[in-house]
N, C-alpha and C positions, 0 to 999 in steps of 0.2 A: 504494500500500500504506500503510495507516495504522499508526501506532505503537500500543503497548499502551494508552497513556493515551487516545488518540483513540478506540480501540475501546470502552474503558470509558465514555467520554463519550457516544458514540452509543448504546450499550446502555442507559445510564441514562436518556437522553432517551426511548428507546423504551418503557422501563418506565413512566415517568411519563405517557407518552401513553395507556397503558391506563387509569390512574386518572382522568385528566382526561376521556377519552372516555366513561367510565362516568358521571361526574358530569354531563356535558353531556346525555347520553342521558336520565338521570333527570329533569333540569330540563325537557327538551322533552316528555317523555311526561307530566309533571305539567301542563304548559301545555295539551297536547291533552286530558287528562282533565278539566280545568277548563272548557274551551271547547267541546269536541266538534268542533273545526275539522279538516277533512280536510287542509287545507294544513299545519297544525301537525303532524298525524299523519305526513304525507309528510316533513316536516323531521325528525321523530323517527326515521322508518324509515331515512333516510339516515345518521343518527347511529349506528344499530345496525351499519351497515357500518363506521363509524369504529372501533367497539369491536373487531369481528372483525379488521379490518385492523391495528389496533394490536397485538393479540395475535400475529398472524402475523408482523408486522414485527419484534417483539421476538425471536421464535423464529428467524427467518431471519438477523437481524443477528448474533445469538449464534453461529449456525452458520457464517456467512460469516467470522467473526473467527478460526475455527480455523486453525492453522498448516498449511502444505502437508504432505502425507504421500505415501506411495508410490503410492496410488491417485489422488491429486490433486496432482501435483507443482507445479502453478501456483497452488495455493491453492483456497479455496472462495468467492471473492469474488462470483461470479455468483449465489449463493443469494439475494441481495437483490433481483435482478431478478424471481425467481419470486414473491417477496412482492408486488412491485408489480403483476405480472400478475394474481395472485389478487385483489388489491384492486380492480383495474379490472373484473374479472368480477363481483365483489360489488356494485360500484357499479351495473352494468347490471341486476343482479337487483333491487336496491333500487328502481330506476326503474320496473321492470315491476310491482313490488308497489304502488307509489304509484298507477299508472294503474288497477290492479285495485281499489283503494279509492276512487278518484276517480269512476269511471264511474257507479256507483249513486248517488253524491251529486249528480252533475250532473242525473240524472233526477229526483231528489227532494231538492232543496236545503233545508237547515235553517239557521235563524238561530243565531248563536253564543250560548253562555252564558258569563257572567263574563268578557267579552272583555278588559277592562282588565288584570286580574291575570294572565291567561294570556299576553297580549302582553308584559307587563313581565318575566315569568319567561323567556320565549323571548329577549327582548332581552339579559338577563344571560348566557344560554347563548351567544348570538352573540358577546358581548364576550370571553368566555373563549376561544372558538374562534379569534377574530381574533388574540388574543395568542399562542396556541399555534401557529397556522399560521405566524406571523412567525418564531417561534423555530425551528420545524422546517425551514422553507425555508432560513433562514440556515445552520443547522447542516448540512443536507443538502448545500448547496453547499460549505461549508468543509471537510467531511470526505468529500466525494464519496460520499455514501450515497444510492443510488437509492431505498431503502426509506423513509428519512426525507423525501426530496424528494417522493416520490409521496404520502406521508401528508400532508405540509404543503400541497401543492397541492390535494389532495382536501378537506382541512379548509377551505382558503381558498374553494373553490367552495361549501362548506357555509355559510360566512359570507355569501357573495353571495346564496345561496338564502334564508337566514334573513332577510336585509334585504328581499329581494323579497316574501317571505311577509308580513312585518310591514306593508309599505306596502300590499300588496293587501288584507290583512284590515282595515286602517284604512279603506280605500275601501269595502269590503263593509259595514262597520258604519255608515259615514257615509251611504251611499246606500240601504242596506236591501236590496241585491241579494245574497241569500244564495248565488246560483249562482257569484258571483265566487270564493268559497272553493274549490270543487272545480276550477273552471277554472284557478285559479292553481296548484293541485296538479299539473295536467297540464303546465303551463309549467315547473314545478320539475322534473318527471320528464324533460322534454326536455333541460334544462340538465344534469341529472345524467348522462344518456346521453352527452352530448357530452364531459363531463369524464372519464367512464369510458373512452371511446374514446381520449382523449389519453393517459391513464395507461397503457393497454395498448400503444399504438403506441410510446411512449417506451421502455417496458420491453423490447419485442421488438427494438427498435433496439439496445439494450444487449446483449441476448443474441446478436445477430448480429455481435459484435466491431466495434462502431463505432470509427472513428478519433477521436483527440482533436480538440478544436475547432481552427479555423484559427489563432486567436491562440496557443493552447498549442503547436501544431506549429511556428509561427514562432519562438517562444521557444526551442524545442529546436534548431531549425536554427541560430539565432544562437549558442547555447551551443556547438554543434559547431564552427561556423566560427571562433569566437574561441579555440578550444583544440585545434585539430587541426594545429598547426604541426609540421612534420616529415613529415606524410603528404602524399600527392599528391591527395587528394580523397576524397569519400565518395559513395555512390549507393545507390539502392533503400531509401530511408528509409521505414519502415513503423511505424505506431503503432496501438495498440488500447487500449481502456479496458474494464476489468471491475470494475464497482463502484468502490471507492476505489483500485484498483490501475491503474497505467499501465505498459504494456509498450512498449519502444522497440527497434527492430531495424534495423540498416543495415550496409552493407559499407564498409570503409575500405581504400583502396589505398595501399601503401607502396613505397618503392624495393626492388627485388628483393634487394639486398645488405644491407638493414637487419637488424640482429640482432633476434631475437625479444624480448629484454628491452627494447630501445628501443621497439619497436612496442607492447609491453605498457604501457610508461610513458605513451605517447600515449593509449591506451585508458583508463587510469586517470584521466588528466587530463580527458578528455571525459566520462567517467561522473560524476566529481565535479561538473562544471559542469552536467550535466543534472539531477543530484539537487539541486543548489542551486535549480533552477527548479521541479522536481517531486520533493520529498522522497519517498524510498522507491521511486522508479521502478525497474523491472526492465529491465535493458539487456543486449542481445546484440549484440556487434560482431564481424563476420566480417572478419578481416584477409586481404587479397589482395595478391599481389605485383604489381609494376609490369607493365603490359601490359593489365590490365583497364581498360576505359574508365570514367572517373569521370563521373557526371552527377548530376542532382538537386541536392543541397546541395553547393556548391563552396566550397573554401577556398583562400586564397592561402598557399602554403607555400614554404619554402626547401628545396631538395634536401638530402637527408641525406648525399649523397656528398661526400667530401673528397679 
């Protein structure tokens, strides 16, 4: 779960993503208009996806930041995954549009016009995208935002695509083989399809209540083990991740005669330790009396009996 400041930061980044994606789209379409290159057009079509995805991400991030309510007691965090799925679908659509434009050009290839200026403009657009992809991927990881991460990785694939387009078009100009332009567009479309599939599969994984990573779960286990003194052990540790929110659930066994207040103090201590590792984590601890078999995460404790 993110703080209010983090939510505002993520939302602000998503807003600026709309402006930058529009600027990059304009540059790429200008490069295509100057050259008539199908490969540059395909690059521009992918950028239209960036614009639509940026708008959707902004809307979904804002919705995901809404506090829990009676209808959604666990919050609205998963809304970001819908944004990522939609972006993946749009990426696939863009790839199909590129193939649609490329096939006629393969049958009737045409040499480029004003190639130097067009390639220079496309290069500038690629530099802008590279910088923004770096910003979004880092922010997405830091704030656990699936929407920002998906947008960043898609833009990064756009950078790779743009670099490939530039190299291919330079070869087409140098060799005089105009057919290299539309053929390159088809290669670009295949790369976009692959990236779209990755975005969709990661998002579906999130919607299916994926557990936290192995490293994160190990940190949670260590926090429990180091702060469960007085209990007899814990078992059935379960975790799940919903966008920026992490949910932790497990059972804790205590001596049968332990007062409720004492067991509650142990729970508070463990919760504080877990939140020190994962700020804002939502934790549910089921306290059980002695007799339940402890397994999973084990802790060395001293009996509470005197």
